[in-house]
MILUMGU-202029 format. One record per residue (C-alpha): y, x, z; residue number from 0. Coordinates in steps of 0.2 Angstrom, whole numbers, padded with zeros to 4 digits, always signed. Each point is the difference from the previous one (the first is absolute). Layout:
<nodes>
> c2_c1_c3_seq
> Y_X_Z_NUM
...
</nodes>
This chain:
<nodes>
> c2_c1_c3_seq
> -0031_-0014_+0588_0
> +0010_-0004_-0015_1
> +0018_+0004_+0002_2
> +0015_+0001_-0012_3
> +0011_+0012_+0007_4
> +0020_+0001_-0005_5
> +0009_+0019_+0006_6
> +0016_-0003_+0007_7
> +0011_+0016_+0001_8
> +0013_-0006_+0010_9
> -0013_+0001_+0016_10
> +0004_-0019_+0005_11
> -0017_-0010_+0006_12
> +0000_-0015_+0007_13
> -0004_-0001_+0018_14
> -0019_-0004_+0000_15
> -0003_-0013_+0012_16
> +0008_-0014_-0008_17
> +0017_+0006_-0007_18
> +0006_-0007_-0012_19
> +0010_+0011_-0010_20
> +0013_-0007_-0018_21
> +0003_+0011_-0014_22
> +0009_+0006_-0017_23
> -0013_+0005_-0015_24
> +0003_+0006_-0015_25
> -0014_-0005_-0012_26
> -0003_+0020_-0005_27
> -0001_+0004_+0018_28
> -0012_-0013_+0008_29
> +0005_-0014_-0004_30
> -0009_-0005_-0013_31
> -0015_+0005_+0008_32
> +0004_-0012_+0014_33
> +0001_-0015_-0013_34
> -0016_+0005_-0006_35
> -0006_-0002_+0014_36
> +0006_-0016_+0007_37
> +0007_-0010_+0014_38
> -0016_-0001_+0018_39
> -0007_+0015_-0008_40
> +0000_+0017_+0008_41
> +0003_+0018_-0005_42
> +0002_+0018_+0008_43
> +0017_+0009_+0001_44
> -0001_+0017_+0005_45
> +0016_+0012_-0001_46
> -0001_+0012_-0015_47
> +0005_+0015_+0004_48
> +0012_+0009_-0008_49
> +0001_+0019_+0001_50
> -0018_+0002_-0003_51
> -0002_-0013_-0011_52
> -0013_-0011_+0006_53
> -0005_-0017_+0009_54
> -0004_+0003_+0019_55
> -0015_-0007_+0001_56
> +0004_-0016_+0019_57
> +0014_-0012_-0005_58
> +0000_-0019_+0008_59
> -0010_-0015_-0007_60
> +0010_-0011_-0006_61
> +0002_-0021_-0008_62
> +0010_-0005_-0011_63
> +0009_-0015_+0009_64
> +0014_+0002_-0016_65
> +0005_+0000_-0017_66
> +0017_-0005_-0008_67
> +0010_+0009_-0015_68
> +0016_+0002_+0002_69
> +0014_+0009_-0012_70
> +0013_+0012_+0005_71
> +0014_+0012_-0006_72
> -0005_+0019_-0002_73
> +0014_+0012_+0004_74
> +0002_+0001_-0020_75
> +0007_-0020_+0001_76
> -0018_-0004_-0009_77
> -0009_-0018_+0008_78
> -0018_+0006_+0002_79
> -0016_-0011_+0008_80
> -0009_+0008_+0015_81
> -0011_-0009_+0010_82
> +0003_-0001_+0019_83
> -0017_-0006_+0010_84
> -0004_-0001_+0022_85
> -0015_+0009_+0007_86
> -0007_+0001_+0012_87
> -0011_+0013_+0010_88
> -0020_-0005_+0005_89
> -0004_+0017_+0008_90
> +0000_+0018_-0006_91
> -0012_+0012_-0011_92
> -0006_+0011_-0009_93
> -0008_+0005_-0018_94
> -0011_+0011_-0005_95
> -0003_+0003_-0017_96
> +0013_-0009_-0013_97
> -0001_-0004_-0020_98
> +0011_-0007_-0013_99
> +0000_-0017_-0007_100
> +0008_-0008_-0012_101
> +0015_+0013_+0005_102
> -0003_-0004_+0019_103
> -0008_+0011_+0013_104
> -0015_-0007_+0009_105
> -0015_+0005_+0013_106
> -0015_-0008_+0005_107
> -0002_+0008_+0015_108
> +0015_-0007_+0011_109
> +0000_+0000_+0018_110
> +0004_-0009_+0012_111
> +0009_+0007_+0015_112
> +0005_-0001_+0018_113
> +0010_+0014_+0005_114
> +0004_-0009_+0016_115
> -0018_+0003_+0007_116
> -0003_+0018_-0009_117
> +0016_+0008_+0008_118
> -0013_+0010_+0011_119
> -0011_+0009_-0014_120
> +0015_-0002_-0010_121
> +0018_+0000_+0006_122
> +0015_-0010_-0011_123
> +0017_-0007_-0001_124
> +0001_-0013_-0010_125
> +0015_-0002_-0013_126
> -0004_-0016_-0008_127
> +0012_-0017_+0004_128
> +0016_+0013_+0004_129
> +0010_+0016_-0009_130
> +0004_+0014_+0014_131
> +0018_+0006_-0001_132
> +0003_+0010_+0010_133
> -0006_+0009_+0018_134
> +0005_+0010_+0012_135
> -0009_+0014_+0013_136
> +0010_+0002_+0019_137
> -0001_+0019_+0002_138
> -0002_-0007_+0020_139
> -0011_+0012_+0007_140
> -0019_+0009_-0005_141
> -0008_-0014_+0007_142
> +0012_-0015_-0001_143
> +0002_+0002_-0021_144
> +0001_-0019_-0006_145
> +0002_+0000_-0017_146
> +0003_-0021_-0008_147
> +0000_-0004_-0020_148
> +0011_-0015_-0004_149
> -0001_-0012_-0013_150
> -0001_-0016_-0009_151
> -0009_-0016_+0001_152
> -0002_-0005_-0017_153
> -0004_-0017_+0002_154
> +0013_-0002_+0011_155
> +0013_+0013_-0001_156
> -0001_+0005_+0020_157
> +0001_+0017_+0006_158
> -0017_+0005_+0009_159
> -0005_+0018_+0002_160
> -0013_+0008_+0009_161
> +0000_+0012_+0015_162
> -0011_+0014_+0006_163
> +0002_+0013_+0016_164
> -0005_+0018_-0009_165
> +0003_+0008_+0016_166
> -0015_+0013_+0004_167
> -0009_-0002_-0016_168
> +0014_+0012_-0011_169
> +0018_+0009_-0001_170
> +0016_-0010_-0002_171
> +0003_+0010_-0017_172
> -0020_-0008_-0007_173
> +0006_-0017_+0009_174
> +0011_-0001_-0011_175
> -0006_+0004_-0015_176
> -0014_-0010_+0003_177
> +0014_-0013_+0000_178
> +0006_+0001_-0016_179
> -0019_+0002_-0007_180
> -0004_-0014_+0006_181
> +0015_-0009_-0009_182
> -0006_+0006_-0015_183
> -0017_+0000_+0000_184
> +0001_-0020_+0005_185
> +0010_+0000_-0013_186
> -0009_+0007_-0015_187
> -0016_-0005_+0006_188
> +0001_-0015_+0011_189
> -0009_+0007_+0011_190
> +0001_+0013_+0012_191
> -0015_+0012_+0005_192
> -0006_+0018_+0003_193
> +0002_+0007_-0018_194
> +0014_-0012_-0007_195
> +0008_+0008_+0017_196
> -0003_+0014_-0005_197
> +0001_-0001_-0017_198
> +0020_-0007_+0003_199
> +0004_+0016_+0011_200
> -0003_+0011_-0010_201
> +0012_-0009_-0013_202
> +0012_-0004_+0011_203
> +0001_+0018_+0007_204
> +0001_+0006_-0017_205
> +0014_-0011_-0004_206
> +0010_+0005_+0015_207
> -0002_+0018_-0003_208
> +0006_-0002_-0018_209
> +0014_-0010_+0010_210
> +0005_+0016_+0007_211
> -0001_+0012_-0015_212
> +0008_-0010_-0012_213
> +0015_-0006_+0012_214
> +0005_+0022_+0003_215
> -0006_+0004_-0016_216
> +0013_-0012_-0011_217
> +0010_-0004_+0019_218
> -0002_-0016_-0001_219
> -0001_-0005_+0020_220
> -0002_-0021_-0005_221
> -0016_+0009_-0007_222
> -0008_+0003_+0020_223
> -0016_-0011_+0000_224
> +0001_-0013_-0012_225
> -0016_-0001_-0005_226
> -0012_-0016_-0009_227
> -0003_-0006_+0016_228
> +0019_-0005_+0004_229
> +0012_+0012_+0010_230
> -0004_+0011_+0018_231
> +0008_-0003_+0013_232
> +0003_+0018_+0009_233
> +0010_+0014_+0008_234
> +0003_+0010_-0018_235
> +0005_-0016_-0010_236
> +0009_-0011_+0011_237
> +0010_+0016_+0003_238
> +0001_+0003_-0018_239
> +0007_-0018_+0000_240
> +0014_+0004_+0010_241
> +0007_+0015_-0003_242
> +0000_-0007_-0021_243
> +0012_-0015_+0007_244
> +0011_+0011_+0009_245
> +0002_+0011_-0012_246
> +0005_-0011_-0014_247
> +0008_-0015_+0010_248
> +0013_+0019_+0005_249
> -0002_+0006_-0018_250
> +0007_-0015_-0007_251
> +0016_-0001_+0013_252
> +0003_+0018_-0004_253
> +0004_-0009_-0018_254
> -0012_+0007_-0011_255
> -0013_-0009_-0014_256
> -0014_-0006_+0006_257
> -0013_+0015_-0011_258
> +0011_+0012_+0009_259
> -0003_-0011_+0017_260
> -0016_-0002_-0003_261
> -0006_+0019_-0006_262
> +0008_+0006_+0015_263
> -0004_-0010_+0014_264
> -0021_+0003_-0008_265
> +0003_+0017_+0002_266
> +0009_+0000_+0015_267
> -0014_-0013_+0008_268
> -0015_+0012_-0006_269
> +0008_+0016_+0006_270
> +0003_-0007_+0014_271
> -0019_-0008_+0002_272
> -0009_+0015_-0003_273
> +0011_+0008_+0015_274
> -0005_-0013_+0012_275
> -0018_+0001_-0004_276
> -0003_+0017_+0001_277
> -0006_-0002_-0021_278
> -0005_+0017_-0003_279
> +0006_+0006_-0020_280
> -0022_+0005_-0003_281
> -0002_-0016_-0013_282
> -0016_-0003_+0006_283
> +0000_+0002_+0017_284
> +0017_-0011_+0000_285
> -0007_-0015_-0005_286
> -0014_+0001_+0014_287
> +0013_-0001_+0010_288
> +0011_-0014_-0006_289
> -0014_-0009_+0001_290
> -0007_+0005_+0019_291
> +0017_+0006_+0009_292
> +0011_-0008_-0012_293
> -0009_-0022_-0003_294
> -0013_+0003_+0015_295
> -0014_-0005_-0012_296
> -0018_+0015_+0002_297
> -0011_-0001_-0018_298
> -0014_+0007_+0009_299
> -0015_-0011_-0005_300
> -0013_-0005_+0019_301
> -0016_-0002_+0001_302
> -0005_-0018_-0008_303
> -0006_-0009_+0015_304
> +0018_+0004_+0008_305
> +0006_-0011_-0014_306
> -0010_-0015_+0003_307
> +0005_+0000_+0019_308
> +0017_+0000_-0007_309
> -0006_-0015_-0011_310
> -0010_-0008_+0014_311
> +0018_+0000_+0012_312
> +0008_-0010_-0012_313
> -0005_-0020_+0000_314
> -0007_-0005_-0018_315
> +0014_-0011_-0007_316
> +0018_-0005_+0010_317
> -0010_-0016_+0005_318
> -0011_+0008_+0009_319
</nodes>
């Protein structure tokens, strides 16, 4: 099937089964393409993976329901023209090869996909139609590890979620890492597959380790657990926030300036944290200790079959 492709960099796609989504499009970034294609025509929209600077091969075919021009005021107070459009999801699809025509991306071999039916051979979680914003892992025991990812339905605005019990399949620290990585994969590629999950886990744990290194090196407890996918809730970061708040308040009450109070609070907090968690002074080892002992994360990569089973335990989407 021949089709024009529009990249989207915010990870937002409409629900494939008839979901509608309205949004603003700058003419230079997709708006002109919509105008040229026209109402009642179809295009394929796919996530643009910023880190890799490439187009993800799976997206959603959409019908252009309506298009209209609108004037808005930008941050500088200037009035600019933008294009508003309503898109309707028609189904998942993937491209195999792409080309360029009139500065637009197109493919002559777009194939529609029924990812629900393919789940046994190709397990996946769809991020189309909703925006994953957070999650939590319940550390009950090794056989009872519920993991929940929650977010917002893009059409209704209501909160939605998906949950799976990973007990007996992975360790608690691995389940916590998987939670964060699913969110990252959904927001980056709008699809969590074994491959995107593994890639997200590598990026997520790397950023978590860097947050430990940064917080210790520069005495910044507030940097702990902050990654591109959000802030990680874990014992170490929770203690950091508690200690920092208490110390800052105490220093201000003692009459110290804001700068002096914050500087002293940061130093006291990091000293208390390293003592509580039992971090070594050896630079490389303390980062791993911070990740595993402090943040309850495990960056050990497992066999691909394990990730397939992990994904299969979750529903395909929040409406399934």
